[in-house]
N, C-alpha and C positions, 0 to 999 in steps of 0.2 A: 741408023736413021730413025727407027722407032723410039729409041732413047732420046734422041735430039728433039723429036716432036713432043714427047712427054715432058721434057724439061721446058720447052717453049710454052706448052700449055699451062705449066705451073707458073711461069714468069709473067705471062700476059696479065693475069688478074692483079699481080703485085704492081705492075707498071701503072695500071689504072688507079689503084689506090694511092700510089705515091704522087700522082698528078693532082689529086684533090688537095685544096688548101687545108692547112691545119689551123686549129684555133689555139691561140695562146691563152694561158690562164690569166685572169685579171689580177694584176699586182696590187698590193695594198696602197701604194703611193704612185707618184709619177714614174713613168718608164724612162730610164736613162740609157737603155741599150740602143741598138741600131734603130733609126727612125723609120726605115722601110723594112718591115718584116711582118710575120703573121701577128694579128691583133686579136684581142678577146672578142667574143660574140656579145659581151655584156659590158655595162659600165654602171656600177652601183650608184643609185641616186639620179640617173639619167635614163631617158627612154631612147632605145636604139631604133632608128627608123630606116626605111628603104625609100626608093623614089616614090612609090605610091603613098607612103606615110608622109613624105614631104609635101606632095601635092595636096593631101587632105589638110595639112597644116597651113598651107599658103593663104587661104582666105582669112586666117587669124593674124596675118602680117607678122610672121616671126622675124626676129633679128637673125640674119644670116651672117655667120662668121667663118670666113675662109682663112685658114692658117697655113696654107701651102707656102713653101719657100719661094723666094724670088730667085730668078736666074742670076747667076754670078757674073760679075763684070769680066769680060774676056781678058785673059792675060795679054799684056802688051798694048792694051788700049791706052792711048795717051791720057794723062790725068786731066787735061784740058777738054777732053771729049765728054760730052754729057752722055751718061749711060742711063737709059730709061727703058727697061724691058717691059713688054706687054704681058699682062697677066689676064687670062680669061677665066671667068667664074660664073656662078649662077647670078642672073640679073638681080640687082639690088643688094648683093652681098657686100660686106665690109671686109677688106683684106688686111690682115695682120700677118705679114710674112714671118714665118718662123716662131710664132707665138706659142707653139706647142712644145718647144724645147724644154726639157726638164731643168736645164742649167740657166734659165733666164735670171738675170740679176734681179734682186728684190725691187729695185726702183722700176724696172721694166714690167715686172708683174703688177706692181701698184698702178703704173700708167695704163696697162691693159685693163685692169679691173675698174679703174676710174672711167675709162672711155666706154666700157660696156655699161657701167652704171648710168652714164649720160645717155647712151643710145637706148637704154631700156627705161629711161626717165625714173630711175631708182626703183623700178618694180622688179623685185627679184623673182617673182612668179611669172614674169613675162616669158613667152616662148622664145627660146634661143636655140638655133641650130648651128652646130659646129661641124666643120668638115674640112677635108683636104683632098686626098686621093685614096684609092683603095690601098690597104695594107700600110696605112700611115699612122704611126703612133702620135704624131703631132696633134692631130685632131682629137684623139683619145685623151691625151694629156691636157689640152686646152679645155675640153669639156669637163674633165676631172677637176681642174682648177676652179671652174665656175661652180661646180657642185660643192667643193670644199669652201668656197666663199659664200655659200648660202643660197645660191640660185636654185630654185625648185622646178623651173620650166625648161631644163636643159634637155636637148635632143642631140644625140650623136648620129651623124649620117655617114657611116663608114664607106659607102659607095662613092661619096664625094663627087667632085666635078666630073670625073669620068662616067660615073653612073648617070648623072644628070644629062650630060651631053649626048648620050646614046639616043635620047628621045626628045631633047629640048635644046633650045638655043642658049648660048653663053654670051657674056658681054665683057668687054675690056674694062678693067678697073685699075685705079691707082691705089697704092698702099695708103692706109690711113695716115692722115697728116701727122708728121712727127714720129711715126713708127719706124723703127730701124731694126732689122733682124740680124745685124752684124753682131757677132759674139763680143762681149765686153772684154776689154784688155785689162789684165791685172794691173793694179796701181804700182 
């Protein structure tokens, strides 16, 4: 019995440590692994913010970019049935479902950058906040794309919609006009 209690006493601290989230190292380019997994604590060239940081930024009217994926059309739903899932996000955000995938076709990357350019009125130093959900590489990748494209006011909000909605309201939003997150089919 004494040995069992001693073993249990040794294992309990390990269980607590294992439950803590781990931090992934920052990759040199876009992440092409699983989209939901541990993410870095940093993003070189961007500022990482939390809910309090986002609230401090809000008076400056940042461009809010949600890259969370769209719900998939249910299997068996007749093609004639209109499928329009509801996506809830931070009020005022622009939704680009799936824009953080590493494998976006070049034309789709260009369309994203052109739309962001329009929304920022060509001001690459304008504050832009990119988010999705916690442990989402999509928001990290999308923010990284903006940094690589020369945007200097990029903020990555890794807590995403979930962190926001713990204290604040969300709003329903439609995907940006013409934006499609379906994977490209090979020619």
